[in-house]
BALOBA-1460 file (C-alpha; in Angstrom, 3 decimals):
// residues 179
<rec num="1" residu="m" x="96.021" y="-11.385" z="249.105"/>
<rec num="2" residu="r" x="99.515" y="-12.579" z="248.202"/>
<rec num="3" residu="h" x="101.624" y="-14.751" z="250.500"/>
<rec num="4" residu="e" x="105.108" y="-16.079" z="249.884"/>
<rec num="5" residu="v" x="105.812" y="-19.080" z="252.099"/>
<rec num="6" residu="r" x="109.259" y="-20.635" z="252.578"/>
<rec num="7" residu="f" x="109.617" y="-24.099" z="254.138"/>
<rec num="8" residu="s" x="113.002" y="-25.295" z="255.355"/>
<rec num="9" residu="g" x="114.356" y="-28.274" z="257.236"/>
<rec num="10" residu="f" x="116.534" y="-31.237" z="256.374"/>
<rec num="11" residu="g" x="116.100" y="-33.833" z="253.677"/>
<rec num="12" residu="g" x="113.615" y="-36.505" z="254.728"/>
<rec num="13" residu="q" x="111.329" y="-34.225" z="256.780"/>
<rec num="14" residu="g" x="108.799" y="-33.768" z="253.986"/>
<rec num="15" residu="i" x="109.712" y="-30.139" z="253.285"/>
<rec num="16" residu="i" x="108.914" y="-30.381" z="249.572"/>
<rec num="17" residu="l" x="105.738" y="-32.377" z="250.192"/>
<rec num="18" residu="s" x="104.579" y="-29.701" z="252.644"/>
<rec num="19" residu="a" x="104.847" y="-27.003" z="249.984"/>
<rec num="20" residu="v" x="103.108" y="-29.202" z="247.409"/>
<rec num="21" residu="i" x="100.230" y="-29.858" z="249.828"/>
<rec num="22" residu="l" x="99.862" y="-26.152" z="250.652"/>
<rec num="23" residu="g" x="99.816" y="-25.212" z="246.966"/>
<rec num="24" residu="r" x="97.297" y="-27.961" z="246.237"/>
<rec num="25" residu="a" x="95.020" y="-26.717" z="249.020"/>
<rec num="26" residu="a" x="95.131" y="-23.188" z="247.612"/>
<rec num="27" residu="v" x="94.449" y="-24.158" z="243.988"/>
<rec num="28" residu="m" x="92.152" y="-27.154" z="244.294"/>
<rec num="29" residu="y" x="90.070" y="-26.221" z="247.314"/>
<rec num="30" residu="d" x="90.388" y="-22.478" z="248.039"/>
<rec num="31" residu="g" x="90.047" y="-21.066" z="244.507"/>
<rec num="32" residu="k" x="93.418" y="-19.299" z="244.595"/>
<rec num="33" residu="y" x="96.470" y="-19.333" z="242.384"/>
<rec num="34" residu="a" x="99.673" y="-20.990" z="243.558"/>
<rec num="35" residu="v" x="103.114" y="-21.888" z="242.314"/>
<rec num="36" residu="q" x="105.583" y="-24.122" z="244.147"/>
<rec num="37" residu="t" x="109.365" y="-24.389" z="243.775"/>
<rec num="38" residu="q" x="112.049" y="-26.421" z="245.528"/>
<rec num="39" residu="v" x="115.771" y="-26.892" z="245.875"/>
<rec num="40" residu="y" x="117.233" y="-30.297" z="245.069"/>
<rec num="41" residu="g" x="120.788" y="-31.497" z="245.545"/>
<rec num="42" residu="p" x="122.720" y="-32.678" z="248.582"/>
<rec num="43" residu="e" x="119.694" y="-31.550" z="250.611"/>
<rec num="44" residu="a" x="118.042" y="-34.857" z="249.754"/>
<rec num="45" residu="r" x="120.652" y="-36.625" z="251.888"/>
<rec num="46" residu="g" x="120.018" y="-34.838" z="255.156"/>
<rec num="47" residu="g" x="121.362" y="-31.319" z="254.541"/>
<rec num="48" residu="a" x="119.272" y="-28.154" z="254.585"/>
<rec num="49" residu="s" x="116.292" y="-28.425" z="252.269"/>
<rec num="50" residu="m" x="114.035" y="-25.631" z="251.015"/>
<rec num="51" residu="s" x="110.726" y="-25.405" z="249.226"/>
<rec num="52" residu="a" x="108.533" y="-22.397" z="248.607"/>
<rec num="53" residu="v" x="104.971" y="-21.548" z="247.609"/>
<rec num="54" residu="i" x="103.426" y="-18.356" z="246.342"/>
<rec num="55" residu="i" x="99.676" y="-18.106" z="246.955"/>
<rec num="56" residu="d" x="97.688" y="-15.249" z="245.463"/>
<rec num="57" residu="d" x="94.139" y="-14.263" z="244.579"/>
<rec num="58" residu="d" x="95.454" y="-13.106" z="241.174"/>
<rec num="59" residu="p" x="97.495" y="-14.974" z="238.546"/>
<rec num="60" residu="i" x="101.176" y="-15.314" z="239.470"/>
<rec num="61" residu="l" x="103.435" y="-13.919" z="236.772"/>
<rec num="62" residu="f" x="106.849" y="-14.736" z="238.280"/>
<rec num="63" residu="p" x="107.290" y="-18.048" z="240.122"/>
<rec num="64" residu="k" x="110.248" y="-17.257" z="242.382"/>
<rec num="65" residu="v" x="109.700" y="-16.321" z="246.024"/>
<rec num="66" residu="m" x="111.442" y="-12.980" z="246.439"/>
<rec num="67" residu="n" x="110.063" y="-11.645" z="249.745"/>
<rec num="68" residu="p" x="108.749" y="-14.452" z="251.937"/>
<rec num="69" residu="d" x="106.281" y="-13.240" z="254.542"/>
<rec num="70" residu="i" x="105.755" y="-16.659" z="256.145"/>
<rec num="71" residu="f" x="108.503" y="-19.099" z="257.147"/>
<rec num="72" residu="v" x="108.138" y="-22.692" z="258.347"/>
<rec num="73" residu="i" x="111.481" y="-23.833" z="259.766"/>
<rec num="74" residu="m" x="112.000" y="-27.435" z="260.899"/>
<rec num="75" residu="s" x="115.773" y="-27.679" z="261.553"/>
<rec num="76" residu="q" x="118.567" y="-25.544" z="262.944"/>
<rec num="77" residu="e" x="120.544" y="-25.741" z="259.691"/>
<rec num="78" residu="g" x="117.390" y="-24.776" z="257.792"/>
<rec num="79" residu="f" x="117.020" y="-21.735" z="260.048"/>
<rec num="80" residu="e" x="120.625" y="-20.696" z="259.514"/>
<rec num="81" residu="k" x="120.513" y="-21.123" z="255.739"/>
<rec num="82" residu="y" x="116.973" y="-19.977" z="254.895"/>
<rec num="83" residu="g" x="115.393" y="-18.286" z="257.928"/>
<rec num="84" residu="s" x="117.943" y="-16.200" z="259.796"/>
<rec num="85" residu="g" x="117.471" y="-13.218" z="257.487"/>
<rec num="86" residu="a" x="113.685" y="-13.107" z="257.791"/>
<rec num="87" residu="p" x="112.376" y="-9.535" z="257.745"/>
<rec num="88" residu="e" x="110.789" y="-8.173" z="260.924"/>
<rec num="89" residu="s" x="107.418" y="-8.033" z="259.155"/>
<rec num="90" residu="a" x="107.401" y="-11.821" z="258.592"/>
<rec num="91" residu="v" x="105.912" y="-14.539" z="260.753"/>
<rec num="92" residu="m" x="107.912" y="-17.705" z="261.416"/>
<rec num="93" residu="l" x="106.762" y="-21.081" z="262.692"/>
<rec num="94" residu="l" x="109.664" y="-22.943" z="264.305"/>
<rec num="95" residu="d" x="109.866" y="-26.604" z="265.206"/>
<rec num="96" residu="s" x="110.989" y="-25.893" z="268.771"/>
<rec num="97" residu="t" x="112.142" y="-29.498" z="269.120"/>
<rec num="98" residu="l" x="114.944" y="-28.991" z="266.571"/>
<rec num="99" residu="v" x="115.445" y="-25.219" z="266.101"/>
<rec num="100" residu="h" x="117.291" y="-23.433" z="268.892"/>
<rec num="101" residu="s" x="117.817" y="-19.972" z="267.369"/>
<rec num="102" residu="r" x="115.119" y="-17.315" z="267.393"/>
<rec num="103" residu="p" x="114.470" y="-14.701" z="264.684"/>
<rec num="104" residu="s" x="113.881" y="-10.974" z="265.021"/>
<rec num="105" residu="c" x="110.430" y="-11.335" z="263.437"/>
<rec num="106" residu="r" x="107.272" y="-12.596" z="265.148"/>
<rec num="107" residu="y" x="107.554" y="-16.329" z="265.688"/>
<rec num="108" residu="i" x="105.510" y="-19.230" z="266.982"/>
<rec num="109" residu="e" x="107.188" y="-22.198" z="268.618"/>
<rec num="110" residu="v" x="105.624" y="-25.505" z="267.565"/>
<rec num="111" residu="p" x="107.092" y="-28.696" z="269.092"/>
<rec num="112" residu="a" x="106.152" y="-30.616" z="265.943"/>
<rec num="113" residu="t" x="108.784" y="-33.356" z="266.040"/>
<rec num="114" residu="r" x="108.210" y="-34.033" z="269.739"/>
<rec num="115" residu="e" x="104.437" y="-34.140" z="269.267"/>
<rec num="116" residu="a" x="104.739" y="-36.410" z="266.243"/>
<rec num="117" residu="k" x="106.924" y="-38.844" z="268.187"/>
<rec num="118" residu="e" x="105.298" y="-38.741" z="271.613"/>
<rec num="119" residu="t" x="101.640" y="-37.988" z="270.934"/>
<rec num="120" residu="l" x="101.194" y="-39.572" z="267.503"/>
<rec num="121" residu="g" x="103.868" y="-42.267" z="267.698"/>
<rec num="122" residu="r" x="105.426" y="-41.450" z="264.298"/>
<rec num="123" residu="d" x="107.980" y="-38.666" z="263.780"/>
<rec num="124" residu="i" x="107.353" y="-38.899" z="260.022"/>
<rec num="125" residu="v" x="104.219" y="-36.719" z="260.428"/>
<rec num="126" residu="a" x="106.011" y="-33.748" z="262.029"/>
<rec num="127" residu="n" x="105.636" y="-31.853" z="258.753"/>
<rec num="128" residu="i" x="101.857" y="-32.351" z="258.854"/>
<rec num="129" residu="v" x="101.773" y="-31.042" z="262.437"/>
<rec num="130" residu="m" x="103.629" y="-27.966" z="261.149"/>
<rec num="131" residu="i" x="101.182" y="-27.539" z="258.261"/>
<rec num="132" residu="g" x="98.306" y="-27.559" z="260.755"/>
<rec num="133" residu="a" x="100.067" y="-24.946" z="262.866"/>
<rec num="134" residu="l" x="100.801" y="-22.855" z="259.772"/>
<rec num="135" residu="v" x="97.169" y="-22.794" z="258.681"/>
<rec num="136" residu="a" x="95.849" y="-22.148" z="262.193"/>
<rec num="137" residu="a" x="98.292" y="-19.266" z="262.726"/>
<rec num="138" residu="t" x="98.146" y="-17.555" z="259.324"/>
<rec num="139" residu="k" x="94.881" y="-18.609" z="257.632"/>
<rec num="140" residu="v" x="96.871" y="-18.730" z="254.367"/>
<rec num="141" residu="v" x="94.359" y="-21.406" z="253.248"/>
<rec num="142" residu="g" x="91.245" y="-22.760" z="254.915"/>
<rec num="143" residu="e" x="91.293" y="-25.679" z="257.346"/>
<rec num="144" residu="t" x="88.966" y="-27.759" z="255.178"/>
<rec num="145" residu="a" x="91.093" y="-27.046" z="252.096"/>
<rec num="146" residu="i" x="94.312" y="-28.164" z="253.787"/>
<rec num="147" residu="e" x="92.692" y="-31.305" z="255.178"/>
<rec num="148" residu="r" x="91.399" y="-32.289" z="251.735"/>
<rec num="149" residu="a" x="94.796" y="-31.595" z="250.142"/>
<rec num="150" residu="i" x="96.539" y="-33.743" z="252.757"/>
<rec num="151" residu="l" x="94.138" y="-36.615" z="252.195"/>
<rec num="152" residu="d" x="94.832" y="-36.335" z="248.434"/>
<rec num="153" residu="s" x="98.594" y="-36.426" z="249.000"/>
<rec num="154" residu="v" x="99.437" y="-38.987" z="251.663"/>
<rec num="155" residu="p" x="99.877" y="-42.738" z="251.103"/>
<rec num="156" residu="k" x="96.769" y="-44.868" z="251.361"/>
<rec num="157" residu="g" x="96.373" y="-46.318" z="254.829"/>
<rec num="158" residu="t" x="97.908" y="-43.268" z="256.551"/>
<rec num="159" residu="e" x="94.923" y="-40.928" z="256.272"/>
<rec num="160" residu="a" x="93.830" y="-41.246" z="259.925"/>
<rec num="161" residu="l" x="97.361" y="-40.632" z="261.258"/>
<rec num="162" residu="n" x="97.860" y="-37.598" z="259.008"/>
<rec num="163" residu="t" x="94.454" y="-36.171" z="259.949"/>
<rec num="164" residu="k" x="95.377" y="-36.505" z="263.648"/>
<rec num="165" residu="a" x="98.713" y="-34.775" z="262.954"/>
<rec num="166" residu="l" x="96.973" y="-31.906" z="261.155"/>
<rec num="167" residu="k" x="94.488" y="-31.433" z="263.985"/>
<rec num="168" residu="r" x="97.321" y="-31.552" z="266.540"/>
<rec num="169" residu="g" x="98.968" y="-28.657" z="264.691"/>
<rec num="170" residu="f" x="95.690" y="-26.703" z="264.875"/>
<rec num="171" residu="e" x="95.484" y="-27.434" z="268.622"/>
<rec num="172" residu="l" x="99.062" y="-26.374" z="269.372"/>
<rec num="173" residu="v" x="98.485" y="-22.914" z="267.917"/>
<rec num="174" residu="a" x="95.124" y="-22.588" z="269.661"/>
<rec num="175" residu="q" x="96.818" y="-23.479" z="272.979"/>
<rec num="176" residu="e" x="99.535" y="-20.875" z="272.427"/>
<rec num="177" residu="k" x="96.945" y="-18.174" z="271.676"/>
<rec num="178" residu="t" x="94.972" y="-18.950" z="274.837"/>
<rec num="179" residu="g" x="97.833" y="-19.905" z="277.110"/>
């Protein structure tokens, strides 16, 4: 099954790393094909940043995301620039700490930045909380695959913190489904 995933936020939130990790999980640990793209420029200095991943069971012949079906939005400016036009058939995960608008498609509010700061003590792992929520909500890759890809990608010495952040993302979606 094909999924086109668009990540957006502001420079410094790990938007590009999130897409790289998701693509790595798909290719290295789930036996799927993936291609990842990103936008560079003034985004690196705090403006809206965007990265995308296509994941498919079959080879990917064109690398550009044309019809995203999954959105991960981590800032208000990111929502306005890259998420506000999401089709009704899409699913969107919003960092409810920083995004105040709501789309017309199905969406899941994930207080990733608040959880990273208050529960985990480091706002730098908000993107990993969002990745956990993404995987728990969409099953775009397996939980074991995403955990292995994260451990491959994060700086040495931060593995325990990033694993906690991932699991917190899983928990937040599970709480929303039951609560």
